[in-house]
N, C-alpha and C positions, 0 to 999 in steps of 0.2 A: 504494500500500500504506499502510495506516495503522499507525503504531507510536509508542511513547514514545521519547524521547531516551535515550541510553545512561546518562546521569547522573540519570535519573528512576526511582525504585524504588517500585513499587506494593505496598501491603499491602491485600489485598481479603478481606472476609469477607461472610457473609450479612447482617450488621448494618450494613454500610457499608464504608468503606475510607479510605485515605489514600495520598498519593504524596509521597515525599521527593525534593526537588530537591537534588542535591549542589552545584549551582552557587550556589544562594541559601541553602541550609541551611534552607529553609522547607518546611512540610507543607501540602499541599492536601487538605482533608477532603472526603469523598464521602458522599452519602446512599446508602442501600441500593440504590435504583434507578440511581443514577449509577455505583455500583460494579459492578452487573450490566451496565450499558451498556458500561463499560470492558472487562469480561471478554469481552463479545460482540465488541467492536471489535478487541481483541487476537487473539481466536481466528479471526475471519473475515478480518481484513485490510482491509476497507473497509466503509463505512456501509451500502451496499446489501445485502451478504451478512449483515451483523450484524442487520438489521432483523427477519428471520424469527424467530430465537431469542428476541430481546427482546420481540417482539409476542406470541409464544406464552407466555412467562413471565408477562406482565402482562395478557394478554387484550386487547390493543390492536389497532385496525385498523393495517394495514401503513403507511399514510400517517402516522399519529400516531407510531408507533414510529420511523420514519425521521426525523421531525422531532425527537423526543427525542434520538436518537443524534447528529444534527447539532448540537444544542444542547450536549450534553456535549463533543463533539469541539471545538467552537468555544471553549468555556470553557477547556478544557485547552490549546488552541493559543494563546489569549490570554495564558495564564500561562507560555508558552514551554516546555511540557512535552512537546510532540510534535515529530516530525521533519517538516519541511516537505515537501510533495509534490515529487517530482522534476520538473524541467522537461523537456518533450520535446526530444529532440535534433534538431538541424537537420542533415540529411545533405547533403553536397556543398558546404558553405560552409566556407571556410578563412580564417584570419587572414592579413593581410598582402597580400591581393590587391586 
């Protein structure tokens, strides 16, 4: 599931947007297409599901839309604004054995 950190606060409009990080006190500014990509990611929960609405809005092929969403997600992750994906659990393995 894709999401922002609890201490990251987005402000999104049709003209763009920004994300305030409480930890750093800095704003990350977004272009209009990046703001729409963030809206799609937050609503869908993952890049695969978000590609459909993003592609429809900008008239892009699904492959290009997915690449754009991955780029936005990677940029936000590099600035530590997203929650890292959960690691899969290992069943049947215990500490101390």
